[in-house]
C-alpha positions in Angstrom: -1.7 25.9 -1.5 1.7 24.1 -1.3 1.9 20.9 -3.5 4.5 18.1 -2.5 5.7 14.6 -4.2 5.4 11.3 -3.0 8.8 9.5 -4.6 9.0 5.9 -4.7 11.9 4.7 -2.0 11.3 1.1 -2.9 11.5 -0.9 -6.3 13.7 -2.4 -9.0 14.5 0.8 -10.5 15.4 2.8 -7.1 18.8 3.2 -6.5 20.8 6.5 -4.2 21.3 7.6 -7.6 17.8 7.3 -8.9 16.6 9.3 -5.5 19.1 12.3 -6.0 17.5 12.5 -9.6 13.8 12.4 -8.1 14.9 14.8 -5.2 16.2 17.4 -7.4 13.9 17.2 -10.8 11.2 17.4 -8.1 12.6 20.5 -6.3 13.6 21.7 -9.9 9.8 21.9 -10.8 9.4 24.1 -8.2 7.0 21.5 -5.5 7.3 22.4 -2.0 7.5 19.7 -0.7 9.4 15.7 -1.2 7.9 12.3 0.8 8.5 8.9 1.0 7.5 6.1 2.4 8.2 3.6 5.2 8.8 -0.6 5.7 11.2 -1.9 7.6 11.2 -5.5 7.0 10.0 -6.5 3.8 7.8 -9.7 5.0 5.5 -11.3 1.9 2.4 -9.3 2.4 5.1 -5.8 1.8 7.2 -7.0 -1.0 4.4 -7.9 -3.3 3.0 -4.2 -4.1 6.5 -2.9 -2.1 9.4 -4.9 -3.1 13.2 -4.5 -2.1 15.6 -2.4 -2.0 13.4 -0.7 0.2 15.4 2.7 1.3 14.4 3.3 5.0 12.7 6.8 5.2 14.7 8.8 7.7 18.2 7.4 6.3 16.3 8.4 3.1 15.5 11.9 4.0 19.0 12.7 5.7 20.8 11.6 2.9 18.2 13.9 0.3 18.7 16.5 2.4 22.6 17.1 1.6 21.4 16.4 -2.2 18.7 19.6 -2.3 18.6 22.8 -0.7 15.1 24.8 0.0 12.0 21.6 -0.7 10.3 20.0 2.2 11.3 16.3 3.2 8.7 14.2 4.9 7.5 11.2 5.4 4.4 10.0 3.9 3.9 8.0 6.3 6.3 6.4 8.9 4.3 3.8 11.0 4.7 4.5 14.1 4.2 1.2 16.6 7.4 -0.3 14.6 10.0 2.0 16.3 10.7 3.0 20.2 8.3 6.6 20.5 11.9 8.1 21.7 13.9 7.2 18.7 11.2 8.8 16.4 11.8 11.8 18.5 15.2 11.8 18.7 15.6 11.2 14.5 13.0 13.4 13.5 14.4 16.1 15.6 17.6 15.8 14.5 17.1 15.3 10.7 14.8 18.6 11.5 17.9 20.6 12.7 20.3 19.2 10.1 18.0 19.8 7.2 17.7 23.5 8.4 13.5 22.9 9.5 12.7 21.6 6.5 10.8 18.3 7.7 7.2 16.9 8.1 6.4 13.7 10.5 3.4 12.2 8.3 2.4 9.2 10.8 0.4 6.0 10.3 -0.8 3.4 12.6 0.2 0.4 9.4 -1.3 -3.0 8.1 0.8 -5.3 6.9 0.0 -7.8 9.6 3.6 -9.9 8.8 5.6 -6.9 9.0 4.1 -6.7 12.9 4.7 -10.4 13.6 8.4 -9.7 12.4 9.0 -7.0 14.4 7.2 -8.4 17.4 4.9 -5.9 17.5 1.4 -6.0 18.1 -0.9 -5.7 15.2 -4.3 -5.9 16.9 -3.0 -2.9 19.5 -1.6 -1.1 16.7 -4.1 2.0 17.2 -3.5 2.6 21.1 0.3 2.2 20.8 -0.1 4.7 18.0 -2.1 7.2 20.0 0.8 6.4 23.1 3.7 6.9 21.0 2.3 10.2 19.4 1.7 11.2 22.5 5.3 10.6 24.2 7.2 11.9 21.1 4.9 15.3 21.4 6.7 15.1 25.2 9.8 14.3 24.1 9.8 17.4 21.9 8.8 19.4 24.9 11.9 19.9 26.4 14.1 21.5 23.9 17.7 20.8 25.7 17.4 17.6 24.7 15.4 17.0 21.2 15.6 21.0 19.8 12.7 19.4 17.6 12.6 23.4 15.9 8.7 22.6 15.7 8.6 19.5 13.6 4.6 19.2 12.3 2.7 15.8 12.4 0.4 14.9 9.8 -1.7 12.1 10.6 -3.0 9.8 8.1 -5.9 7.3 7.7 -9.9 7.4 7.2 -11.5 5.8 10.2 -13.4 7.5 12.7 -10.3 6.5 15.2 -8.1 8.0 12.8 -9.6 11.2 12.9 -10.1 11.9 16.3 -6.2 10.8 16.6 -5.6 13.5 13.8 -7.9 16.2 16.3 -5.6 15.2 19.3 -2.1 15.0 18.0 -1.8 16.1 14.6 -1.2 19.2 13.1 -2.5 18.2 9.9 -4.6 15.5 8.4 -3.3 13.4 5.8 -5.8 11.0 3.7 -4.3 9.2 1.1 -5.9 8.1 -2.5 -9.2 9.3 -2.2 -12.0 10.9 -4.0 -12.9 14.4 -3.7 -16.5 13.7 -2.7 -14.9 11.2 0.3 -12.5 13.9 1.2 -15.1 16.5 1.4 -17.2 14.2 3.6 -14.7 13.1 5.8 -13.0 16.6 5.9 -16.6 17.4 7.6 -16.6 14.5 10.4 -13.5 15.8 11.3 -14.6 19.3 12.4 -17.4 18.0 14.1 -14.9 15.9 16.1 -12.4 18.6 16.8 -15.7 20.9 18.1 -16.9 17.7 20.1 -13.0 18.0 21.6 -12.9 21.5 22.1 -9.2 21.6 19.6 -8.4 23.5 16.8 -8.9 22.0 13.1 -6.0 20.5 12.1 -4.9 21.7 8.3 -5.9 19.7 5.7 -3.2 18.0 3.6 -4.3 14.8 1.4 -1.8 13.0 -0.7 -3.8 12.7 -4.1 -3.0 10.3 -7.2 -1.3 11.5 -9.9 -2.3 9.7 -13.4 -2.8 11.6 -16.3 -5.1 9.6 -19.0 -6.9 10.7 -21.8 -9.6 8.5 -20.7 -10.1 8.7 -17.1 -11.5 5.3 -15.4 -15.8 5.5 -14.0 -14.4 5.6 -10.5 -12.4 8.0 -10.5 -10.0 8.8 -7.6 -8.8 12.9 -6.9 -5.5 13.8 -9.5 -7.0 10.8 -12.3 -7.8 11.6 -15.5 -7.2 14.5 -18.2 -4.7 17.1 -17.0 -7.6 19.5 -17.1 -9.5 17.1 -14.3 -6.3 16.9 -12.5 -6.3 20.7 -11.8 -9.9 20.8 -11.3 -9.7 18.6 -8.5 -6.7 20.5 -6.8 -8.8 23.8 -7.0 -11.8 22.0 -5.4 -8.9 21.2 -2.6 -8.2 24.6 -2.4 -11.3 25.6 -1.9 -11.9 23.5 0.3 -9.0 24.6 2.9 -6.1 22.4 1.8 -2.7 23.9 3.1 -0.9 21.4 0.9 -1.9 18.9 -1.7 0.9 15.9 -2.1 0.7 14.3 -5.3 1.9 10.5 -5.5 2.6 9.3 -9.6 2.9 5.7 -8.2 0.3 3.3 -10.2 1.0 0.4 -8.2 3.4 -1.5 -10.6 6.8 -1.4 -9.2 8.1 -1.7 -12.2 7.4 1.3 -13.1 10.3 2.4 -10.9 12.4 1.2 -13.6 11.0 4.1 -15.9 10.7 7.5 -13.6 10.7 9.4 -16.3 7.3 8.9 -17.0 6.1 10.3 -13.7 8.3 13.1 -14.2 6.4 14.3 -17.3 3.3 13.8 -15.6 5.0 16.4 -12.7 5.9 18.7 -15.2 2.6 19.1 -16.9 1.1 19.6 -13.2 4.1 22.6 -12.6 3.3 24.2 -15.9 0.0 24.8 -14.9 0.1 25.8 -11.2 -1.4 29.4 -10.7 
């Protein structure tokens, strides 16, 4: 099972130098994948949890591709309705080529209504638009003469029934975010049922989980939250469930954490030291 890291590409402590240090630290610790998030317009609903500066993901990953040598690069997740699908197809395919085939395209429908309005995109139709755009991206990549995607994997985020069906129809992997192990087990079973109903292969399982190492875990513990022993036990459970990749998310929802990335690096180092 591969292990990835979600790197904060936003917040008061983030700048090009810090992003490069993040990438080199994560690669140096032996992790397999580095991922960043997506917002285009920092509207008030976005600015609360994800304040500026917010570095656009394709631009950021292109920068980090030149600062690393082997680690995979990905989005967790690109908000599909925000961009024309042929632009996404072009940017992703080109970035994959320029990085030596290292890209993973994680995708989602989005949640920030004010950001949708600022971009002139339909919040109400975001699910249907996402499905249409993913079909268009897949069709564009089928013409290797123009796009040369090199087989960029698509990871589909979300946990609703619509999201699970989207993962089955368009995804190489299902990429749910920050939930409990029992929730993941139940939803994973449902996704397998939907794949059978659709007569399609079951996508890989590639969850993003919290990484929060504490001495006294909360009563309602999410995967990746608790003592280092509990975190490693969660990773083992996900491996046994069939996870292909698990992405660790050390951001705990306080933007000021970006001013002190060393705390996150220490937690990542603790996991790397215990990795089989």
